C-alpha positions as CSV (number, residue, x, y, z in Angstrom):
1,M,40.7,-32.3,21.1
2,T,44.2,-31.1,21.8
3,R,45.1,-28.6,24.5
4,R,45.8,-26.1,21.8
5,D,42.3,-26.6,20.4
6,L,40.8,-26.3,23.8
7,L,42.5,-23.0,24.5
8,A,41.5,-21.7,21.0
9,T,37.8,-22.7,21.5
10,L,37.4,-21.4,25.1
11,P,37.4,-17.6,24.3
12,G,34.8,-18.0,21.7
13,S,32.6,-20.0,24.0
14,L,32.8,-17.3,26.7
15,A,32.0,-14.7,24.0
16,G,29.0,-16.8,23.1
17,V,27.8,-16.6,26.7
18,G,28.1,-12.8,26.7
19,L,26.3,-12.7,23.3
20,W,23.4,-14.8,24.7
21,T,22.9,-12.2,27.5
22,L,22.9,-9.4,25.0
23,L,20.4,-11.2,22.7
24,A,18.2,-11.9,25.7
25,D,18.1,-8.2,26.5
26,E,17.2,-7.4,22.9
27,A,14.5,-10.1,23.0
28,R,13.0,-8.4,26.1
29,A,13.1,-5.0,24.4
30,A,11.4,-6.6,21.3
31,E,8.6,-7.9,23.6
32,K,8.1,-4.3,25.0
33,L,7.8,-2.9,21.4
34,A,5.4,-5.7,20.5
35,G,3.1,-4.7,23.4
36,D,3.6,-7.9,25.3
37,W,3.9,-6.2,28.7
38,R,5.6,-8.0,31.5
39,P,6.5,-6.5,34.9
40,G,10.0,-6.2,36.2
41,V,11.9,-5.6,32.9
42,G,11.4,-1.9,32.5
43,A,8.5,-2.2,30.1
44,T,5.6,0.3,30.4
45,H,2.1,0.6,29.1
46,H,2.8,3.8,27.3
47,P,5.9,6.1,26.9
48,A,7.1,7.2,30.3
49,K,8.2,10.7,31.3
50,A,9.8,9.5,34.6
51,K,12.4,6.8,35.2
52,R,12.6,7.2,39.0
53,V,10.8,8.8,41.9
54,L,11.9,10.7,44.9
55,Q,9.1,11.0,47.5
56,V,9.8,13.4,50.4
57,F,7.4,12.6,53.3
58,C,6.8,14.9,56.3
59,P,4.8,12.8,58.8
60,G,2.7,14.5,61.4
61,A,0.4,16.4,59.0
62,A,2.4,19.4,57.9
63,S,0.1,22.4,57.9
64,H,-0.9,23.5,54.4
65,I,-2.1,26.9,55.5
66,D,1.2,27.7,57.1
67,L,3.4,26.4,54.3
68,W,1.8,26.3,50.9
69,D,-1.8,27.5,50.8
70,H,-2.1,31.3,51.5
71,K,-5.4,32.4,52.9
72,P,-5.8,36.3,53.0
73,E,-9.3,35.8,54.5
74,L,-7.8,34.0,57.4
75,D,-5.5,36.9,58.1
76,K,-8.5,39.3,58.0
77,R,-10.7,37.2,60.4
78,D,-8.0,36.2,62.8
79,G,-9.6,35.6,66.3
80,Q,-13.2,35.4,64.9
81,P,-15.4,32.2,65.0
82,M,-15.2,30.1,61.9
83,P,-18.5,30.7,59.9
84,G,-20.8,27.7,60.1
85,E,-18.5,25.7,62.4
86,A,-18.2,27.9,65.5
87,N,-18.5,24.9,67.9
88,L,-16.5,22.4,65.8
89,V,-15.2,19.3,67.6
90,S,-12.3,17.6,65.7
91,F,-9.7,14.9,66.4
92,Q,-8.5,16.2,69.8
93,G,-11.6,18.0,70.9
94,K,-13.1,21.5,70.7
95,N,-11.7,24.1,68.4
96,G,-11.3,27.8,69.2
97,N,-11.5,30.7,66.8
98,L,-9.7,31.2,63.5
99,M,-6.0,31.7,63.8
100,R,-3.9,33.3,61.1
101,S,-0.5,31.9,60.1
102,P,2.3,33.2,62.3
103,W,4.4,33.6,59.1
104,A,4.1,36.0,56.2
105,F,3.6,34.7,52.7
106,A,5.6,36.2,49.8
107,P,5.5,35.9,46.0
108,S,7.9,33.3,44.8
109,G,9.4,32.7,41.4
110,R,8.3,34.2,38.1
111,C,4.9,32.7,38.6
112,G,4.4,34.8,41.8
113,K,3.0,32.0,43.9
114,R,2.7,33.2,47.4
115,L,4.4,30.8,49.8
116,S,5.4,30.9,53.4
117,T,8.6,32.8,54.3
118,L,9.2,29.9,56.7
119,L,10.6,27.9,53.8
120,P,12.5,30.4,51.6
121,K,14.9,28.0,50.0
122,V,12.3,25.5,48.9
123,A,10.0,28.4,47.8
124,A,12.6,29.4,45.3
125,F,11.5,26.3,43.2
126,A,7.9,27.6,42.8
127,D,8.3,27.7,39.0
128,D,9.1,24.0,39.0
129,I,6.3,22.8,41.3
130,A,2.7,21.8,40.7
131,F,0.7,22.4,43.9
132,L,-2.3,20.2,44.6
133,H,-4.4,22.3,47.0
134,G,-7.5,20.1,46.8
135,M,-6.1,17.0,48.4
136,T,-8.4,15.0,50.8
137,S,-7.9,12.0,53.1
138,K,-10.3,9.3,54.4
139,T,-8.8,9.4,57.9
140,N,-7.8,11.9,60.5
141,T,-5.5,9.6,62.4
142,H,-1.7,9.6,61.8
143,G,-1.0,5.9,61.5
144,P,-3.8,5.0,59.0
145,G,-3.2,8.4,57.3
146,C,0.5,7.7,56.6
147,V,-0.3,4.2,55.4
148,L,-3.1,5.5,53.2
149,M,-0.7,8.2,51.7
150,N,2.0,5.6,51.0
151,T,-0.1,2.6,49.9
152,G,-3.5,3.8,48.8
153,H,-5.2,1.9,51.6
154,A,-5.8,2.9,55.2
155,L,-5.4,-0.7,56.4
156,E,-2.0,-2.2,56.8
157,G,-0.9,-5.1,54.5
158,F,-1.0,-3.4,51.1
159,P,2.1,-2.7,48.9
160,A,3.6,0.8,49.1
161,A,3.9,2.9,46.0
162,G,7.6,2.2,45.9
163,S,6.9,-1.6,45.9
164,W,4.5,-1.2,43.0
165,A,7.2,0.7,41.1
166,S,9.8,-2.0,42.0
167,H,7.4,-4.7,40.7
168,A,6.5,-2.9,37.5
169,L,9.9,-1.4,36.5
170,G,12.4,-3.8,38.1
171,S,15.8,-2.7,39.0
172,A,18.0,-0.4,37.0
173,N,21.1,-1.5,39.0
174,D,21.5,-5.1,39.9
175,S,23.7,-4.2,42.9
176,L,21.3,-1.8,44.6
177,P,17.6,-2.2,45.6
178,A,14.9,-0.8,43.4
179,Y,13.2,0.7,46.4
180,V,15.0,2.4,49.3
181,V,13.6,4.1,52.4
182,L,15.6,6.8,54.3
183,P,13.9,7.4,57.7
184,D,15.5,10.0,59.9
185,F,17.5,8.7,62.9
186,R,14.8,9.5,65.4
187,G,12.8,6.5,64.3
188,E,10.0,5.3,62.0
189,P,6.9,7.3,61.1
190,P,3.5,6.4,62.5
191,N,2.7,2.7,61.7
192,G,6.3,2.1,60.9
193,K,7.3,-0.5,58.3
194,A,3.7,-0.7,57.0
195,N,4.5,2.5,55.1
196,W,7.0,0.7,52.9
197,S,5.7,-2.9,53.0
198,N,5.6,-5.1,50.0
199,G,2.1,-6.3,51.1
200,F,1.1,-9.2,49.0
201,L,3.8,-8.6,46.3
202,P,6.9,-10.8,46.5
203,A,9.2,-9.9,49.4
204,R,11.9,-8.5,47.1
205,H,9.7,-5.4,46.5
206,Q,9.7,-4.3,50.2
207,G,11.5,-1.0,50.8
208,V,15.1,-1.5,51.9
209,V,15.9,0.8,54.8
210,L,19.2,2.6,54.6
211,G,20.5,5.8,56.0
212,A,23.6,7.9,56.0
213,D,23.9,7.4,59.7
214,Q,23.1,3.6,59.7
215,P,25.9,1.1,59.1
216,I,25.7,-1.4,56.3
217,R,26.1,-5.0,57.5
218,N,29.2,-6.8,56.4
219,L,28.2,-10.2,54.9
220,T,31.6,-11.2,53.5
221,P,32.9,-14.5,54.8
222,P,35.5,-14.6,57.6
223,N,39.2,-14.8,56.9
224,S,39.2,-18.5,58.0
225,V,37.0,-19.4,55.0
226,G,38.9,-19.5,51.6
227,P,37.4,-18.6,48.2
228,A,37.2,-22.2,47.1
229,E,35.4,-23.3,50.3
230,D,33.0,-20.3,50.1
231,A,32.2,-21.1,46.5
232,A,31.6,-24.8,47.3
233,T,29.3,-23.8,50.2
234,L,27.3,-21.5,48.0
235,E,27.0,-24.2,45.3
236,L,25.7,-26.7,47.7
237,L,23.3,-24.2,49.2
238,G,22.1,-23.5,45.6
239,R,21.4,-27.1,44.9
240,L,19.5,-27.6,48.2
241,N,17.4,-24.5,47.5
242,A,16.7,-25.7,44.0
243,R,15.6,-29.1,45.3
244,H,13.4,-27.4,47.9
245,A,11.8,-25.2,45.2
246,E,11.1,-28.2,42.8
247,A,9.3,-30.0,45.6
248,R,7.1,-27.0,46.3
249,P,6.0,-25.5,42.9
250,G,4.3,-22.1,43.1
251,E,5.9,-21.2,46.5
252,T,7.6,-17.8,46.1
253,D,8.9,-17.1,49.7
254,L,12.2,-19.1,49.3
255,A,12.9,-17.5,45.9
256,A,12.3,-14.1,47.3
257,R,14.6,-14.7,50.2
258,V,17.3,-16.1,48.0
259,A,17.0,-13.0,45.8
260,S,17.3,-10.8,48.8
261,Y,20.5,-12.5,50.0
262,Q,22.0,-12.3,46.6
263,L,21.2,-8.6,46.5
264,A,22.7,-8.2,49.9
265,A,25.9,-9.8,48.7
266,K,26.1,-7.5,45.7
267,M,25.4,-4.5,47.9
268,Q,28.6,-5.2,49.8
269,T,30.5,-3.6,47.0
270,S,28.0,-1.1,45.7
271,A,26.2,0.2,48.7
272,P,29.2,1.3,50.7
273,E,30.4,3.3,47.6
274,A,26.9,4.9,47.2
275,A,26.7,5.7,51.0
276,D,30.3,7.1,51.2
277,L,29.4,10.8,51.5
278,N,33.2,11.6,52.0
279,R,33.4,11.4,48.2
280,E,31.4,14.7,48.0
281,S,33.2,18.1,48.1
282,K,33.2,20.3,51.2
283,A,31.2,22.9,49.2
284,T,28.5,20.2,48.6
285,H,28.4,19.3,52.3
286,A,28.1,23.0,53.2
287,R,25.2,23.5,50.8
288,Y,23.3,20.5,52.2
289,G,24.2,21.4,55.9
290,T,25.6,17.9,56.8
291,D,27.8,19.4,59.4
292,D,25.2,21.7,60.9
293,P,25.4,22.1,64.8
294,N,21.7,21.0,64.9
295,K,22.2,17.2,64.7
296,L,18.7,16.7,63.5
297,K,19.3,18.9,60.5
298,A,22.7,17.4,59.9
299,S,21.3,13.9,59.8
300,Y,18.4,14.8,57.5
301,A,20.9,16.6,55.2
302,R,23.1,13.5,55.0
303,N,20.0,11.5,54.0
304,C,19.2,14.1,51.3
305,L,22.7,13.8,50.0
306,L,22.5,10.0,50.1
307,A,19.1,10.1,48.3
308,R,20.7,12.0,45.4
309,R,23.5,9.5,45.2
310,L,21.1,6.6,45.1
311,L,19.0,8.2,42.4
312,E,22.1,8.8,40.3
313,R,23.0,5.1,40.6
314,G,19.7,3.7,39.4
315,V,17.5,3.3,42.4
316,R,13.9,3.5,41.1
317,Y,12.1,4.8,44.2
318,V,13.5,6.7,47.2
319,N,11.3,7.5,50.2
320,L,12.9,10.3,52.2
321,Y,11.4,11.1,55.6
322,C,11.8,14.4,57.4
323,A,10.9,14.4,61.1
324,S,9.6,11.0,61.8
325,R,8.2,10.1,65.2
326,A,10.5,11.3,67.9
327,S,12.3,9.1,70.3
328,G,13.2,11.5,73.1
329,V,15.8,13.5,71.1
330,D,15.9,17.1,72.1
331,G,12.2,17.0,73.0
332,L,11.2,17.4,69.3
333,L,8.2,15.6,67.8
334,N,7.2,15.8,64.2
335,W,5.0,18.2,62.2
336,D,2.1,17.4,64.5
337,A,1.8,20.9,66.1
338,H,-1.2,20.6,68.4
339,K,-0.2,23.0,71.1
340,T,2.6,25.3,70.0
341,L,2.5,25.7,66.2
342,K,5.0,28.6,65.9
343,A,7.6,27.2,68.3
344,D,7.4,23.7,66.7
345,Y,7.6,24.9,63.1
346,D,10.3,27.4,63.9
347,R,12.4,24.3,64.9
348,H,11.2,22.0,62.1
349,A,11.3,24.3,59.1
350,P,15.1,24.9,59.1
351,I,15.7,21.2,59.4
352,F,13.7,20.6,56.2
353,D,14.4,23.7,54.1
354,Q,18.1,23.9,53.3
355,P,18.8,20.2,52.7
356,T,15.7,19.7,50.6
357,A,16.5,22.7,48.5
358,A,20.0,21.6,48.0
359,L,18.8,18.2,46.8
360,L,16.3,19.8,44.4
361,A,19.0,22.1,43.1
362,D,21.4,19.2,42.4
363,L,18.8,17.2,40.6
364,K,17.9,20.2,38.4
365,Q,21.5,21.3,37.7
366,S,22.6,17.8,36.8
367,G,19.7,17.2,34.4
368,L,18.4,14.3,36.5
369,L,15.2,16.2,37.2
370,A,14.2,15.8,33.6
371,D,13.3,12.2,34.2
372,T,12.9,12.1,38.0
373,L,9.5,12.7,39.5
374,V,9.7,14.5,42.9
375,L,6.8,14.2,45.3
376,W,6.2,16.1,48.5
377,T,3.6,14.4,50.7
378,T,2.0,14.4,54.2
379,E,-0.9,12.4,55.5
380,F,-3.5,15.3,55.9
381,G,-3.7,19.0,56.8
382,R,-4.5,21.1,59.8
383,M,-7.4,23.2,61.0
384,P,-7.6,27.0,60.3
385,T,-8.7,27.4,63.9
386,H,-6.6,26.9,67.1
387,Q,-7.3,24.0,69.4
388,A,-9.2,25.3,72.5
389,G,-6.7,26.4,75.1
390,T,-3.7,26.2,72.8
391,T,-1.8,28.0,70.0
392,G,-1.7,24.9,67.8
393,R,-3.9,23.3,65.1
394,D,-5.8,20.0,65.1
395,H,-6.0,17.5,62.3
396,N,-7.9,18.2,59.1
397,P,-8.4,15.5,56.5
398,D,-10.9,17.6,54.4
399,G,-8.4,19.8,52.6
400,F,-4.6,19.9,52.4
401,T,-1.7,20.2,50.0
402,C,0.8,17.9,48.3
403,W,3.0,18.8,45.4
404,M,5.0,17.3,42.6
405,M,7.8,18.5,40.2
406,G,10.1,17.1,37.6
407,A,9.5,14.6,34.9
408,G,6.3,15.4,32.9
409,V,5.1,17.9,35.5
410,K,4.0,21.4,34.6
411,G,5.8,23.8,36.9
412,G,4.5,27.0,38.4
413,V,0.9,25.9,38.6
414,S,-1.7,25.3,41.3
415,H,-4.6,22.8,40.9
416,G,-7.6,22.7,43.2
417,A,-8.4,24.9,46.1
418,T,-9.6,24.9,49.6
419,D,-12.2,27.4,50.9
420,D,-11.3,30.9,52.1
421,F,-10.0,29.5,55.4
422,G,-8.3,26.3,54.2
423,R,-10.9,24.2,56.0
424,R,-12.2,22.1,53.1
425,A,-11.3,21.3,49.5
426,V,-13.9,22.9,47.3
427,E,-12.3,23.0,43.8
428,G,-10.4,20.4,41.9
429,V,-10.9,18.0,44.8
430,T,-8.3,15.2,44.6
431,T,-7.6,12.0,46.5
432,V,-4.6,9.8,47.3
433,W,-5.8,7.6,44.5
434,D,-5.8,10.5,42.0
435,F,-2.3,11.4,43.2
436,Y,-1.0,7.9,42.5
437,A,-2.9,7.5,39.3
438,T,-0.9,10.5,38.1
439,V,2.4,9.2,39.5
440,L,1.9,5.8,37.7
441,H,0.9,7.6,34.5
442,L,4.2,9.6,34.5
443,L,6.0,6.3,35.1
444,G,4.3,4.9,32.0
445,Y,1.6,2.9,33.6
446,D,-2.2,2.7,33.4
447,H,-3.2,2.5,37.0
448,E,-6.2,0.3,36.2
449,K,-4.0,-2.2,34.4
450,L,-1.1,-2.5,37.0
451,T,-2.7,-5.2,39.2
452,W,-1.8,-8.2,41.3
453,Y,-4.3,-11.0,41.9
454,H,-4.8,-11.4,45.6
455,N,-7.6,-12.9,47.7
456,G,-9.9,-13.3,44.7
457,L,-9.4,-9.7,43.4
458,P,-7.1,-7.9,41.0
459,R,-5.6,-5.5,43.5
460,R,-4.0,-2.2,42.6
461,L,-2.3,0.9,44.2
462,T,-5.4,3.0,43.5
463,D,-7.9,0.5,44.9
464,V,-11.0,0.9,42.7
465,H,-10.7,4.7,42.3
466,G,-8.4,7.2,40.8
467,R,-8.1,9.5,37.8
468,V,-5.0,11.2,36.3
469,I,-4.7,14.8,37.3
470,R,-4.1,16.0,33.7
471,P,-4.0,19.8,34.4
472,V,-0.6,19.4,36.1
473,L,1.0,17.4,33.2
474,S,3.3,19.2,30.8
């Protein structure tokens, strides 16, 4: 072959490599259409309404009867003993009498849903939200409650919902993680990283912790290492890793670690761009409140803005936390208002309200909400009584509220109900497993078929329970 022939042949060869990649993608698509479902390539069990999920989590058991679940009877009987449970002892001890919400409830949206005036900006989206007022939990302790709400299991060691989504859908952007977690700068929620653990799924499905106020590590080689030397080093490392894998068939830890380092290298170019909030206009920053004098609100606002940018760039599942466990910052805790409900929520609500509403507004205006499922969750509710000797409320796992909106969700509706005081779920009772059966359904999955064999059992996000909450589907 002459040099001229070589130069003539080379472009065609390179084009063939590109064609092979395109044909491989088409082959995977053909497998989906043929029903040969395989995880990690975007295939689903049935047509999906949602392509991605935003889950806003308020740890500390945000009070349903002070935010979302209006109880006129509680207003009427304020200061009276709770019928049938006058001497109730709950998580932290004895309860006092019934205590009305310190905040008024007002009709919101065209649907007229009565929501707390404590959150006026989020309440403006009442017509888009499906409220689940009959939620129940299996625990009244924060750590297990948060883990249960995130993984479907009260014990640690199980994959989070975002990990299941990462496993099932795979990545929509090879340079960003499929599953990202945005805790606020005060620290992690109760039980920490167990809330976004990959559990027994491969390590690449663990939630990657980012944050608008957290630096991204620089993994580029030092200036003393040239491109050729860097490439040779990586090539040698690849051969050693391949030799190690061949000698240990079936071992996945090394492959997962290699994949994570490869993703980290790709993130050096993509993540800084996604996290560069300076690319947003001053008007956008003002709407979110990123420069608010309250540094807690400003930090959460920056994470809300980052969440939107990540969703726009193909991240499948974003966990956004508001008011995680405190670490001595301004004396603030989380939504766990045992002693001074009004003072605590008067501080917390403004941190949550404006940035969250701005995020929802951007998703809706851009059209992204049409195929984005938005979830609002907390681990359980709070008692309609005050704790003895305080003006706060104790834990209540027997009835609380979560909500969802966006892709495939019927807005302006309420499903389930607690009793006249908000004490117990009495109609349309739902569980964490029902909640995630519905989430997976909207993502295109049968929750009973999305499994992973572990310790002799086909494990799943919904354990051995769960039913799709069809009345909230559009």
